[in-house]
Every structure is written in structure tokens, then in C-alpha cells.
C-alpha positions in Angstrom: 14.1 28.6 18.8 12.4 25.4 18.1 9.6 26.3 19.3 9.0 29.4 17.0 10.0 27.5 14.4 7.5 25.0 14.5 4.9 27.8 15.3 5.7 29.8 12.3 5.2 26.5 10.1 1.6 25.2 11.4 0.5 29.1 10.8 1.0 28.6 7.5 -0.3 25.4 6.5 -0.3 24.6 3.1 2.8 26.2 2.3 4.0 24.0 4.8 2.6 20.9 3.2 3.6 21.9 0.1 7.5 22.8 1.2 7.3 18.9 2.5 6.2 17.3 -0.1 8.7 18.6 -2.6 11.2 16.5 -0.2 8.6 13.8 0.3 8.4 12.9 -3.6 12.4 13.5 -4.2 13.1 10.9 -1.2 10.3 8.5 -2.3 11.4 8.9 -6.1 15.2 8.0 -4.6 14.6 5.2 -2.8 12.1 3.6 -5.3 13.8 4.0 -8.4 17.1 3.0 -7.1 15.8 0.0 -5.1 14.5 -1.1 -8.6 17.3 -0.6 -10.8 19.7 -2.1 -8.1 17.7 -5.1 -8.0 18.0 -5.8 -10.9 21.7 -4.9 -11.4 22.1 -7.5 -8.2 20.1 -10.4 -9.3 22.8 -9.8 -13.3 25.7 -9.8 -11.3 24.6 -12.5 -8.8 23.8 -14.5 -11.7 27.2 -13.6 -13.6 29.0 -14.6 -11.1 27.2 -18.3 -9.6 26.4 -18.9 -13.4 30.1 -19.2 -14.5 33.2 -19.3 -13.9 34.8 -16.9 -11.8 37.6 -17.2 -13.7 38.4 -18.6 -17.1 41.9 -20.1 -18.1 41.8 -20.2 -21.7 43.9 -21.0 -24.8 46.8 -18.1 -25.5 45.8 -15.7 -28.1 48.5 -13.7 -29.7 48.3 -11.0 -32.0 50.8 -11.0 -35.3 53.2 -7.7 -35.3 54.8 -6.9 -39.0 57.9 -9.4 -38.0 56.1 -11.9 -35.8 56.7 -14.4 -38.8 60.1 -13.9 -40.2 61.7 -16.5 -38.6 59.0 -18.9 -39.0 59.2 -18.8 -42.4 63.1 -18.1 -42.9 64.5 -20.0 -40.0 66.9 -17.2 -39.3 68.1 -17.4 -42.6 68.6 -13.4 -42.6 68.8 -10.8 -40.1 65.9 -8.5 -41.2 63.1 -8.4 -43.3 61.2 -6.7 -45.0 57.1 -7.8 -45.6 54.9 -5.9 -49.0 52.3 -6.6 -46.7 53.2 -7.2 -43.0 51.7 -10.4 -40.9 48.7 -8.8 -39.2 45.3 -10.3 -37.4 46.0 -13.3 -34.7 47.5 -16.6 -34.2 45.5 -18.3 -31.9 46.0 -21.7 -29.9 43.1 -24.5 -30.0 44.1 -25.7 -26.8 45.6 -25.4 -23.3 49.5 -25.8 -24.1 50.3 -27.6 -20.6 47.0 -28.3 -18.4 48.4 -30.2 -16.1 50.3 -27.5 -14.3 47.0 -25.0 -14.3 45.8 -28.3 -12.1 48.7 -28.8 -10.1 48.9 -24.7 -9.2 44.9 -24.7 -8.6 45.2 -27.9 -6.7 47.6 -26.3 -4.3 45.9 -22.8 -4.1 44.0 -22.3 -0.8 41.5 -19.4 -2.6 40.4 -21.6 -5.2 37.3 -24.0 -4.6 37.1 -26.4 -7.6 37.8 -25.9 -11.2 36.6 -28.0 -13.9 38.5 -28.3 -17.4 36.8 -27.9 -20.3 36.8 -28.5 -24.7 34.2 -26.6 -26.4 33.8 -27.8 -30.2 31.2 -27.1 -32.7 29.3 -30.2 -33.5 26.6 -31.8 -35.8 23.2 -32.7 -33.9 20.9 -35.4 -35.6 18.1 -37.2 -34.8 16.1 -38.5 -38.0 15.3 -36.0 -40.5 16.7 -33.4 -38.2 20.0 -31.6 -38.6 21.1 -28.5 -36.2 24.9 -27.4 -35.7 25.6 -26.3 -32.3 28.5 -26.0 -29.3 29.2 -29.1 -27.4 31.0 -28.7 -23.7 32.9 -31.0 -22.4 33.6 -30.9 -18.8 34.1 -32.8 -15.9 30.4 -33.2 -14.6 30.9 -33.5 -10.5 32.7 -30.3 -10.9 31.7 -28.3 -13.0 28.7 -28.5 -10.5 31.0 -27.5 -7.9 32.3 -24.4 -10.5 28.9 -23.3 -12.3 25.2 -23.2 -11.4 24.0 -25.4 -14.0 22.7 -28.3 -12.0 20.1 -25.8 -10.9 18.4 -25.5 -14.4 18.5 -29.1 -14.8 14.6 -29.9 -15.8 15.0 -34.0 -16.4 17.2 -36.1 -15.0 20.5 -35.3 -13.7 23.7 -33.7 -15.0 25.9 -36.5 -12.3 24.8 -39.0 -15.0 27.2 -37.6 -17.4 30.1 -39.3 -14.7 28.7 -42.3 -15.9 30.5 -42.0 -19.4 29.1 -44.1 -22.6 28.8 -41.3 -25.0 25.8 -39.2 -22.7 24.8 -35.8 -23.0 22.2 -33.2 -21.3 20.7 -30.7 -24.0 20.2 -27.2 -23.3 15.9 -26.8 -24.0 16.3 -25.1 -27.3 18.1 -27.6 -28.9 16.0 -30.4 -27.6 13.2 -28.6 -29.4 14.6 -28.1 -32.6 15.9 -31.5 -33.1 12.6 -33.1 -31.7 14.5 -35.4 -28.7 13.2 -36.7 -25.7 14.9 -37.9 -22.5 16.6 -41.6 -22.9 16.4 -41.4 -27.1 19.5 -41.8 -29.3 20.3 -38.6 -31.6 24.0 -38.9 -33.6 26.6 -36.1 -33.3 29.9 -35.3 -36.0 31.8 -33.1 -37.0 32.1 -32.1 -40.3 34.4 -35.3 -42.2 33.4 -37.3 -39.6 31.0 -40.5 -40.1 27.6 -39.6 -36.8 29.1 -41.6 -33.6 25.1 -42.2 -31.5 24.5 -40.5 -27.6 22.5 -40.8 -25.7 20.3 -38.3 -24.3 20.3 -38.4 -20.5 18.8 -34.5 -19.4 17.3 -31.6 -19.9 18.4 -27.9 -19.2 16.4 -24.8 -19.3 19.0 -21.4 -18.3 16.4 -19.1 -20.2 19.3 -17.8 -22.3 18.3 -19.1 -25.7 21.9 -18.7 -26.9 23.0 -21.0 -23.9 20.0 -23.5 -24.4 21.2 -24.0 -28.1 24.0 -25.8 -26.7 24.7 -29.6 -25.0 26.6 -31.2 -22.1 28.7 -34.0 -22.2 31.7 -35.6 -20.2 35.0 -34.2 -21.1 36.5 -37.7 -22.5 33.6 -38.3 -24.8 33.9 -34.8 -26.6 37.7 -35.6 -27.0 37.3 -39.0 -29.1 34.3 -37.5 -31.1 36.6 -33.9 -31.5 39.7 -36.2 -32.2 41.5 -34.6 -29.5 43.0 -37.1 -26.9 43.4 -35.4 -23.5 43.1 -31.6 -24.8 41.1 -28.8 -23.0 40.9 -25.5 -24.6 39.6 -24.3 -21.2 40.0 -24.7 -17.4 36.8 -22.9 -15.5 38.1 -21.9 -11.6 35.6 -20.9 -9.1 37.0 -19.1 -5.9 36.3 -18.6 -2.3 36.4 -14.6 -2.8 35.0 -13.8 -6.2 36.1 -10.0 -5.1 39.5 -11.3 -5.7 38.8 -12.7 -9.2 40.4 -10.0 -10.9 43.4 -9.3 -9.1 44.2 -13.5 -8.9 43.4 -12.7 -13.1 46.0 -10.2 -13.5 48.3 -12.6 -11.5 47.7 -15.6 -13.1 47.9 -14.3 -16.7 51.8 -13.3 -16.2 52.5 -17.6 -15.1 52.2 -18.5 -19.1 51.0 -17.5 -22.5 47.0 -18.7 -21.9 44.7 -15.6 -21.7 43.1 -15.8 -17.9 40.0 -13.3 -17.8 37.9 -13.1 -14.3 34.1 -13.2 -14.7 34.2 -8.8 -13.8 37.2 -8.6 -16.5 34.8 -10.7 -19.4 31.5 -8.6 -18.6 33.4 -5.0 -18.7 30.4 -3.8 -21.5 27.7 -4.6 -18.4 29.7 -2.7 -15.7 30.0 0.4 -17.9 26.3 0.3 -18.9 25.8 0.4 -14.8 27.8 3.4 -14.6 25.6 5.7 -17.5 22.9 4.2 -15.7 24.2 4.9 -12.1 24.5 8.6 -14.0 20.9 9.0 -15.5 19.7 7.7 -12.1 21.3 10.7 -9.8 20.7 12.9 -13.0 17.1 12.7 -12.2 16.9 12.2 -8.8 18.9 15.7 -8.9 16.3 17.9 -11.0 13.7 17.0 -8.5 15.8 17.7 -5.3 17.0 20.7 -7.2 12.9 21.9 -7.8 12.1 21.1 -4.2 14.8 23.0 -3.4 13.9 26.6 -5.0 10.2 25.7 -3.4 11.5 25.9 -0.3 13.9 28.8 -0.3 10.8 30.5 -2.1 7.8 29.7 0.9 10.8 30.6 3.4 12.0 33.7 1.5 8.1 34.9 1.3 7.9 34.3 5.2 10.8 36.5 6.1 9.3 39.0 3.9 6.2 38.9 6.0 7.3 38.5 8.9 9.7 41.2 9.3 7.1 42.6 11.8 7.7 39.8 13.8 11.9 39.7 13.2 11.8 43.7 14.8 10.0 42.5 17.7 12.4 39.9 18.5 15.4 42.2 17.9 13.3 44.1 20.3 12.9 41.5 23.1 17.1 41.5 22.9 17.2 38.3 20.7 20.5 38.4 18.7 21.2 38.1 14.5 22.3 34.7 15.0 18.9 33.8 17.1 16.8 34.9 14.1 19.0 32.9 11.8 18.8 29.8 13.8 14.8 30.6 13.8 14.6 29.9 10.3 17.3 28.0 9.4 15.1 25.4 12.1 12.0 26.1 9.6 14.2 24.5 6.7 15.8 21.8 9.3 12.3 20.4 10.2 10.5 20.7 7.3 14.4 18.2 5.8 13.9 16.1 8.5 10.3 15.3 8.8 9.6 14.9 4.3 12.7 12.5 4.7 11.0 10.3 7.5 7.9 10.6 5.4 10.1 9.7 2.1 12.0 6.8 3.3 8.8 5.5 4.8 6.4 5.8 2.0 9.3 4.6 -0.1 9.9 1.5 1.8 6.5 0.2 1.6 6.4 1.5 -1.9 9.3 -1.6 -2.7 7.5 -3.8 -0.9 4.6 -3.1 -3.2 7.3 -3.8 -6.0 8.2 -6.9 -5.2 4.6 -8.5 -5.5 4.3 -7.3 -9.2 4.8 -10.8 -11.2 7.9 -10.2 -14.0 9.8 -12.8 -15.8 9.9 -16.2 -16.1 10.7 -18.2 -12.6 13.3 -20.0 -11.8 14.6 -21.6 -14.8 14.2 -18.4 -16.9 15.2 -15.2 -16.8 13.9 -13.2 -13.9 11.9 -14.3 -10.3 9.3 -14.6 -11.4 8.4 -10.8 -9.5 9.9 -7.8 -9.8 14.0 -7.5 -8.4 14.0 -4.6 -5.5 16.8 -4.1 -3.3 16.4 -2.6 -0.1 20.0 -1.9 0.5 20.8 0.1 3.3 23.3 2.8 1.3 20.1 3.5 -1.1 18.0 5.0 2.2 21.4 6.9 3.3 21.9 8.1 0.0 18.1 9.4 -0.1 17.9 10.8 3.4 21.3 12.6 2.8 20.2 13.8 -0.5 17.3 15.3 0.6 18.2 16.8 3.7 22.0 18.6 2.0 18.9 20.2 -0.9 16.9 21.6 2.4 19.4 22.7 4.2 21.2 24.6 1.7 18.0 26.1 0.4 17.1 27.1 3.9 20.4 29.1 4.3 19.8 32.4 2.0 16.6 33.0 3.4 17.9 32.7 7.4 20.5 34.9 6.3 18.8 37.1 4.6 16.4 37.3 8.0 19.4 37.5 10.0 20.3 41.0 8.5 17.2 42.7 9.1 17.3 45.4 12.1 14.8 46.9 13.5 15.5 50.4 11.7 15.0 48.6 8.2 11.8 47.2 9.1 10.1 50.3 10.4 11.9 52.9 7.5 10.4 50.0 4.9 6.8 50.6 6.4 6.8 46.9 6.8 3.5 46.6 8.8 
């Protein structure tokens, strides 16, 4: 059957090539589009995982209910209180209430690689006549580089220089440009109603994210003195051995206290919703191409069956069964699908290699890697092959079944030549 199927395909080469092109372009398009989309997604997820903590333990977050403040104001003088305007909104805490307890838990948890206490506060940076309000992040410098990749974005100085203490600060590139500051110069930091405190600039970092680069880092002890919050923290950043367990661990830790505990994927849940939409668009686009290719195979094979009625009659008279006739035309579709898949996967892979050479983005100290990001995940090629082969198989079933129903008597009565 395979020999006859190949003979039929080679006898009508133009139609065979057209059928092959449908499967070929569908497979190649799926590989290229998926490689590009998933390449950027993998890069983005990697940045979310490595550039920030896997789990954030933050000051508690409470939402007021109708009777949240009853006893706060009336100290149990009344059993039940009616409000003309019930309390609403949030009643948050400014700090983590018992950080030492969390430190002990994290030190004894084998799933934790490192943790870094943080105190984030809004301060006013000034140098000469330049005054810029920005965020100052106090941290343990040595632990912070284990929890995040901030150390890799330092363009001048070293992040560990903060560990020396003595009012030192590392500025983001955006904040440095606004202030007009340079490394080794002094700038002044102050709260809204406090006297300015001199800080020495010991480094510059640049992540490519303007919002992040408009902030600054300091040793947590220095930041606590500036904000007059001795020994207080409002976040503990945690890095895990396995980031995929972050959501489950965060949900468990959230039950241990009043603090707000979130994993990296919970914080970025909206991004993962966008990924789902992206997948739907990708499958719909490629699905449309595959449907067109399948219709092409169906139409050509159906025409071939009609044109080969005489051959079908001869095969029947030679002893070929209905099953053999069905197998003959079905095999043609399988051969077309297999050949189109192999060619499409090969071209798609080569095209993805080319995409990687196209300059795009800003390099290691900005957004992107400097070139288009393409994924070569084996799942892409398996999915492409499966979809294309399935389309070719389904498109071959009806023509093959129609050929199997033909009998020599019906062919003679219809006047087939």
C-alpha cells in the first residue's frame, strides 16, 4: 500500500506540493511563533524569580468590618454598637510585629536558602539645589545579594560596600541622573520634618527598569536611624531552594501569624493571566492555519479519489479488499503529514536560530538580552508535530472512507473512465 500511495502522490506532483506546503507552513509557523512568545516569557519569569525574593513577608494588612472598632473606642462598655457610617477601608501595620520569630523560623527551615530583613521608607534626596523624593531600601547587604540579583546590576562600586556602614548609599541610575551625583560624593537624605543627614554614594546600579532605578539602597541600620525606626523592619525577603514551591510555602506561612505572606507568582498573578491569553491567541492563530491546511489535503485527496475511480475498480477486481483501498488513500495523507511535519520542524528550528541573531533590547544592564529571546523547549516541537499530523490524519479519513465505499459496479454505472 505504501508503494502505491507514493506512486499516486508522485503522479500528481503539483497537487502534492500544494498539500505539503499547507502542513509545512503550519508547522513552521507554530514553531516560530511559539518559540518567540515563550522565549520572552521564559526570560520574564526568570527575571521575576531571580531579581526579587521568592517570598515576601510584609507588615500585616487588615480590612475593617462594620464592628472592627467597636471595642477600640468604647472598651467593651456596650455589647453591641450601631454606626451611622460603619468603619471601612484598611488598617495596616507599618512594621513586621515580631521579626525575630520569623528569623528563627527561616533559619531552621531547610527549604530556605537565605533571607534579608528590609526597611523601605520614602525620603528626600538632595544635592545642591537638586531635590528628589524617592524610595530608600534598607537591607542586609550580604544577605540581599543571596536573595536577589541586585549585585549583578552594579555598574560602579560593590553592593557589599554598604556592609561597612557609616551612612553609605547605592543609587539607582535614574535617581543618580536626577540628582547629578557621582560615586564618592556626598548627598543629603531627610524625612519630611527632619534635618538632612549626609550619606556617601558608594555605588550605582542599573536594572533597565526606570521605576526600580529611581530608588536607592542602604544598610538597614543606617536606614533605621534616618527613619527613626530602630530595630524595625517592614519586610523580610526570602529565597527558597525550589522556587516552584513558593506558593504552597507562602500559603502555609500565612497561617502562622498576622503578617502578609506572598510568593513571587502570587504577587505577579496578573502577568500569568496575560500568559493564558497569549496562549489562547497562539493556539487560535495556528489552529486557523492548520484548518486551512487540512481542508487543502481533504479537497485534493477527495479529487484524487474521484479521478482514480477506474484504478479503484481495477484494484477491487485484483482482489484488494475495502480495507486495502481505505488504507491506500489514508496512507497518502499520513505520508503528506509526516513529510510536512519533518520539513516544517526543520525550517522552524533554523528560523528560530536566525531570530536569535536579531538585535533587540538593551543588553545585560537593561531590559532584554540584547537579541530576540527564543525558546527551544522540546514541548513546542512535540505540540507542532502533533497538531500538524492530527490535521493531516483527520483530513485523510473522509476521502479514504469514500474510496473504500466504491465498488466496481457503481464505478461502471457512473461512467468512470
